[in-house]
C-alpha positions in Angstrom: 4.9 -16.2 -1.4 8.5 -16.4 -0.4 10.6 -13.7 1.2 11.9 -12.1 -2.0 8.5 -11.7 -3.6 7.0 -10.4 -0.4 9.8 -7.8 0.0 9.4 -6.7 -3.6 5.6 -6.3 -3.3 6.1 -4.5 0.1 8.5 -2.0 -1.5 6.2 -1.6 -4.5 3.1 -1.0 -2.3 5.0 1.5 -0.2 6.3 3.4 -3.2 2.9 3.5 -4.9 1.2 4.7 -1.6 3.7 7.5 -1.3 3.4 8.4 -4.9 -0.4 8.4 -4.8 -0.3 10.4 -1.6 1.9 13.0 -3.2 -0.3 13.2 -6.3 -3.5 13.4 -4.2 -2.1 16.2 -2.0 -1.3 18.5 -5.0 -3.7 21.4 -5.5 -6.2 21.0 -8.3 -5.5 22.7 -11.6 -8.8 23.9 -13.0 -7.3 24.8 -16.4 -6.6 21.2 -17.0 -10.0 20.0 -16.0 -10.9 17.3 -13.4 -8.5 14.7 -12.3 -9.2 11.4 -14.0 -7.3 9.3 -11.5 -8.7 9.0 -7.9 -5.4 9.4 -6.1 -6.6 9.4 -2.5 -8.6 6.1 -2.7 -5.6 4.6 -4.5 -3.3 5.8 -1.7 -5.6 4.1 0.9 -5.7 0.9 -1.2 -1.9 0.7 -1.5 -1.5 1.5 2.2 -3.8 -1.3 3.0 -1.9 -3.7 0.8 1.3 -2.5 2.5 -0.1 -3.4 6.0 -1.3 -6.8 4.8 2.1 -7.6 3.2 3.8 -6.4 6.4 1.8 -8.9 8.5 2.7 -11.6 5.9 6.4 -10.7 6.2 6.2 -10.9 10.0 4.5 -14.3 9.6 7.3 -15.5 7.3 9.8 -14.4 10.0 8.2 -16.8 12.4 5.9 -14.6 14.5 2.5 -16.1 14.9 -0.2 -13.5 14.3 -4.0 -13.8 14.1 -6.5 -15.2 16.5 -6.4 -18.9 17.2 -9.4 -20.7 18.6 -8.4 -23.1 21.5 
């Protein structure tokens, strides 16, 4: 992926992680029934995607990450 796609995906993952975190932190409304969307696991998944994309962005900027075997 090039820089533009990575930045767009990074922003989308950050936004979705924040949104899912906000929705998961709201108190349950028992009148409406159970929540059908598992917001907390989605927040963790989007936060993980954010971290992976952040490492990819750092690699695109020229910093070498990861373990190299000599």
